[in-house]
ZAPAFI-285635 format. One record per residue (C-alpha): x, y, z; chain. Coordinates in steps of 0.5 Angstrom, whole numbers, m for minus. Example, Ala and Ser with C-alpha at 12.3 -4.5 7.8 and 13.67 -1.06 7.14 Angstrom:
(pt (25,m9,16),'A')
(pt (27,m2,14),'A')
//
This chain:
(pt (m40,151,251),'A')
(pt (m36,158,253),'A')
(pt (m32,159,259),'A')
(pt (m29,165,261),'A')
(pt (m22,164,263),'A')
(pt (m19,167,270),'A')
(pt (m16,165,276),'A')
(pt (m10,161,273),'A')
(pt (m10,154,276),'A')
(pt (m4,148,275),'A')
(pt (m2,142,278),'A')
(pt (4,138,277),'A')
(pt (4,131,280),'A')
(pt (10,126,280),'A')
(pt (9,119,283),'A')
(pt (8,112,282),'A')
(pt (2,109,278),'A')
(pt (m2,107,285),'A')
(pt (0,110,291),'A')
(pt (3,117,294),'A')
(pt (5,123,289),'A')
(pt (9,129,290),'A')
(pt (6,136,288),'A')
(pt (11,140,284),'A')
(pt (7,146,282),'A')
(pt (9,150,288),'A')
(pt (16,151,285),'A')
(pt (17,154,279),'A')
(pt (15,150,273),'A')
(pt (16,151,266),'A')
(pt (12,145,261),'A')
(pt (11,144,254),'A')
(pt (6,138,252),'A')
(pt (5,136,245),'A')
(pt (m1,132,243),'A')
(pt (m4,130,236),'A')
(pt (m9,125,233),'A')
(pt (m2,121,230),'A')
(pt (0,114,232),'A')
(pt (6,117,235),'A')
(pt (5,118,243),'A')
(pt (4,124,246),'A')
(pt (10,127,250),'A')
(pt (11,132,256),'A')
(pt (17,136,258),'A')
(pt (17,139,265),'A')
(pt (23,143,268),'A')
(pt (22,144,275),'A')
(pt (27,149,279),'A')
(pt (30,149,286),'A')
(pt (28,142,288),'A')
(pt (30,139,294),'A')
(pt (35,133,294),'A')
(pt (31,129,297),'A')
(pt (25,130,292),'A')
(pt (30,129,286),'A')
(pt (32,122,289),'A')
(pt (25,120,289),'A')
(pt (23,123,282),'A')
(pt (30,119,279),'A')
(pt (29,113,283),'A')
(pt (22,111,285),'A')
(pt (17,115,281),'A')
(pt (14,113,274),'A')
(pt (8,117,273),'A')
(pt (7,125,271),'A')
(pt (0,128,271),'A')
(pt (0,135,269),'A')
(pt (m7,139,270),'A')
(pt (m8,146,268),'A')
(pt (m13,151,266),'A')
(pt (m18,156,270),'A')
(pt (m23,157,275),'A')
(pt (m29,153,272),'A')
(pt (m25,150,267),'A')
(pt (m19,146,270),'A')
(pt (m17,139,268),'A')
(pt (m12,134,266),'A')
(pt (m8,136,260),'A')
(pt (m2,130,260),'A')
(pt (m2,123,264),'A')
(pt (4,119,262),'A')
(pt (10,115,264),'A')
(pt (17,118,266),'A')
(pt (22,116,261),'A')
(pt (28,121,263),'A')
(pt (30,125,269),'A')
(pt (36,130,268),'A')
(pt (39,135,273),'A')
(pt (42,142,271),'A')
(pt (44,149,273),'A')
(pt (42,155,270),'A')
(pt (46,160,275),'A')
(pt (50,160,281),'A')
(pt (43,160,285),'A')
(pt (38,156,281),'A')
(pt (38,149,279),'A')
(pt (33,145,275),'A')
(pt (30,138,274),'A')
(pt (28,136,267),'A')
(pt (23,131,267),'A')
(pt (21,128,260),'A')
(pt (15,123,259),'A')
(pt (11,120,254),'A')
(pt (3,118,254),'A')
(pt (3,110,252),'A')
(pt (10,110,249),'A')
(pt (11,103,252),'A')
(pt (5,100,250),'A')
(pt (6,103,243),'A')
(pt (13,100,243),'A')
(pt (13,93,246),'A')
(pt (6,91,246),'A')
(pt (5,84,242),'A')
(pt (m1,81,240),'A')
(pt (m1,73,241),'A')
(pt (m8,71,240),'A')
(pt (m13,66,235),'A')
(pt (m20,68,234),'A')
(pt (m25,63,232),'A')
(pt (m29,64,225),'A')
(pt (m34,70,226),'A')
(pt (m30,75,229),'A')
(pt (m31,82,227),'A')
(pt (m27,89,227),'A')
(pt (m29,90,234),'A')
(pt (m26,84,236),'A')
(pt (m19,85,233),'A')
(pt (m19,92,236),'A')
(pt (m21,89,243),'A')
(pt (m15,84,242),'A')
(pt (m10,89,240),'A')
(pt (m12,94,246),'A')
(pt (m12,88,251),'A')
(pt (m5,87,249),'A')
(pt (m3,94,251),'A')
(pt (m7,93,258),'A')
(pt (0,91,262),'A')
(pt (3,97,260),'A')
(pt (m2,101,263),'A')
(pt (m6,103,256),'A')
(pt (m14,101,256),'A')
(pt (m19,102,250),'A')
(pt (m23,108,250),'A')
(pt (m27,111,245),'A')
(pt (m28,107,239),'A')
(pt (m32,109,232),'A')
(pt (m38,104,231),'A')
(pt (m35,99,227),'A')
(pt (m38,94,221),'A')
(pt (m41,88,224),'A')
(pt (m40,83,218),'A')
(pt (m36,77,221),'A')
(pt (m30,73,218),'A')
(pt (m32,67,215),'A')
(pt (m25,63,218),'A')
(pt (m21,64,224),'A')
(pt (m16,69,225),'A')
(pt (m9,69,227),'A')
(pt (m6,75,231),'A')
(pt (1,75,232),'A')
(pt (5,82,232),'A')
(pt (6,89,234),'A')
(pt (m1,91,237),'A')
(pt (0,98,234),'A')
(pt (1,95,227),'A')
(pt (m6,91,228),'A')
(pt (m9,98,230),'A')
(pt (m6,101,224),'A')
(pt (m9,96,219),'A')
(pt (m16,97,222),'A')
(pt (m16,104,222),'A')
(pt (m13,104,215),'A')
(pt (m19,99,213),'A')
(pt (m24,103,216),'A')
(pt (m22,110,214),'A')
(pt (m20,112,221),'A')
(pt (m15,115,225),'A')
(pt (m12,112,232),'A')
(pt (m8,115,238),'A')
(pt (m7,114,245),'A')
(pt (m10,120,249),'A')
(pt (m9,120,257),'A')
(pt (m7,112,257),'A')
(pt (m13,110,253),'A')
(pt (m14,108,245),'A')
(pt (m18,112,241),'A')
(pt (m21,110,234),'A')
(pt (m24,116,231),'A')
(pt (m27,116,223),'A')
(pt (m23,121,218),'A')
(pt (m30,123,217),'A')
(pt (m33,124,224),'A')
(pt (m31,126,231),'A')
(pt (m32,124,238),'A')
(pt (m38,127,242),'A')
(pt (m38,131,247),'A')
(pt (m39,139,249),'A')
(pt (m36,143,244),'A')
(pt (m32,149,247),'A')
(pt (m33,156,244),'A')
(pt (m27,160,243),'A')
(pt (m27,167,243),'A')
(pt (m24,173,245),'A')
(pt (m28,173,251),'A')
(pt (m27,166,253),'A')
(pt (m19,166,252),'A')
(pt (m17,167,244),'A')
(pt (m11,170,243),'A')
(pt (m10,174,237),'A')
(pt (m13,172,231),'A')
(pt (m14,165,228),'A')
(pt (m10,164,221),'A')
(pt (m11,159,215),'A')
(pt (m5,156,214),'A')
(pt (m3,150,209),'A')
(pt (m4,145,215),'A')
(pt (m11,147,217),'A')
(pt (m13,153,222),'A')
(pt (m9,155,227),'A')
(pt (m11,158,233),'A')
(pt (m8,160,240),'A')
(pt (m12,161,246),'A')
(pt (m11,161,254),'A')
(pt (m9,154,256),'A')
(pt (m16,150,256),'A')
(pt (m16,143,258),'A')
(pt (m23,143,255),'A')
(pt (m20,142,248),'A')
(pt (m19,135,246),'A')
(pt (m16,131,241),'A')
(pt (m21,128,236),'A')
(pt (m27,133,238),'A')
(pt (m29,139,236),'A')
(pt (m29,147,238),'A')
(pt (m33,153,235),'A')
(pt (m30,159,233),'A')
(pt (m33,165,229),'A')
(pt (m30,165,221),'A')
(pt (m30,172,221),'A')
(pt (m24,173,225),'A')
(pt (m20,168,221),'A')
(pt (m14,171,217),'A')
(pt (m14,168,210),'A')
(pt (m9,164,207),'A')
(pt (m5,168,201),'A')
(pt (m5,163,195),'A')
(pt (1,163,190),'A')
(pt (0,166,183),'A')
(pt (5,161,180),'A')
(pt (2,156,175),'A')
(pt (6,151,178),'A')
(pt (3,151,185),'A')
(pt (m4,151,182),'A')
(pt (m5,144,184),'A')
(pt (m2,145,191),'A')
(pt (m7,151,192),'A')
(pt (m13,146,190),'A')
(pt (m10,142,196),'A')
(pt (m10,147,201),'A')
(pt (m17,149,199),'A')
(pt (m20,142,201),'A')
(pt (m15,141,207),'A')
(pt (m15,148,210),'A')
(pt (m22,150,208),'A')
(pt (m27,154,213),'A')
(pt (m33,151,215),'A')
(pt (m39,155,214),'A')
(pt (m42,154,222),'A')
(pt (m35,155,225),'A')
(pt (m34,148,227),'A')
(pt (m27,145,227),'A')
(pt (m24,138,229),'A')
(pt (m18,139,233),'A')
(pt (m12,135,230),'A')
(pt (m6,138,234),'A')
(pt (m6,141,241),'A')
(pt (0,144,244),'A')
(pt (0,146,251),'A')
(pt (5,151,254),'A')
(pt (6,154,261),'A')
(pt (10,157,266),'A')
(pt (8,158,273),'A')
(pt (12,164,275),'A')
(pt (11,167,268),'A')
(pt (6,170,263),'A')
(pt (7,163,258),'A')
(pt (0,159,259),'A')
(pt (m3,158,252),'A')
(pt (m6,152,248),'A')
(pt (m4,152,241),'A')
(pt (m8,148,236),'A')
(pt (m9,146,229),'A')
(pt (m16,144,226),'A')
(pt (m19,142,220),'A')
(pt (m26,144,218),'A')
(pt (m32,139,221),'A')
(pt (m34,137,214),'A')
(pt (m27,136,211),'A')
(pt (m26,129,210),'A')
(pt (m22,125,205),'A')
(pt (m18,129,200),'A')
(pt (m19,127,193),'A')
(pt (m15,121,189),'A')
(pt (m11,126,186),'A')
(pt (m9,129,193),'A')
(pt (m9,123,197),'A')
(pt (m10,115,195),'A')
(pt (m16,115,199),'A')
(pt (m24,116,198),'A')
(pt (m28,121,195),'A')
(pt (m30,128,198),'A')
(pt (m38,128,200),'A')
(pt (m42,134,199),'A')
(pt (m40,141,202),'A')
(pt (m44,143,208),'A')
(pt (m45,136,211),'A')
(pt (m43,136,218),'A')
(pt (m40,130,221),'A')
(pt (m44,125,225),'A')
(pt (m42,122,231),'A')
(pt (m38,115,230),'A')
//
């Protein structure tokens, strides 16, 4: 799926979890949103200029939720949905004041959700994930996409008491998966797979800025702001456009070179798993970009001498759903 990027659109809403909301995008707004498949909650920082005193007070005292939507005509969607954690006033000049809004996606559930449940004999990994997600429900987080988990039942009952995030971390580790909270939903994606859905094609015609670059951490790509790029899903690029990494000639760096060759490899068909995405924009300026760090779609767990995990499957094996 490749959509040309033109006709910039943005919406920045603040309000309560349910009820009236205020649109701020008619004012000058500068934002930066950080998302990733890490357990650490996603975050957003929005600076709004010259807000009226009445609106400032409502944001400080009444409003608890921030929703940022961005993109272009034909490709517009949510890039952040979370809870307001801090509001700060400030002044840039004699004529311009600002209001800084800091928000996080699911951080209350991550920090405070506690599981207190006893499961009868015969429970499965899916039951354990459901119990952890249920504990997060009071904090506005629900269960989202989850890989197909093993159905072998436990022979005895299971007592679950502790932080919900710890049970999610344990399940993810035992199932060789990664978990995170995305727009108020817990997702659990296999290390050897990705979430199904449309695959955006990123080219110069559809918004790519500059050229992709192979780095130690993966393939970095900059593009015009694109809400279709989702954590845990795939994008497609032309491998011929990737600027290759320069490996060290130092003998002592050969092990690191080998690790980078595995972790930041190029995928034959140009499909890449989105690991980190940062959206930044300025409603009165030129800044309006998405930057991502990706891994090859067929890259999987590194060999034992790099990471203490499983083995790498044969090359040229595209990840399967779930």
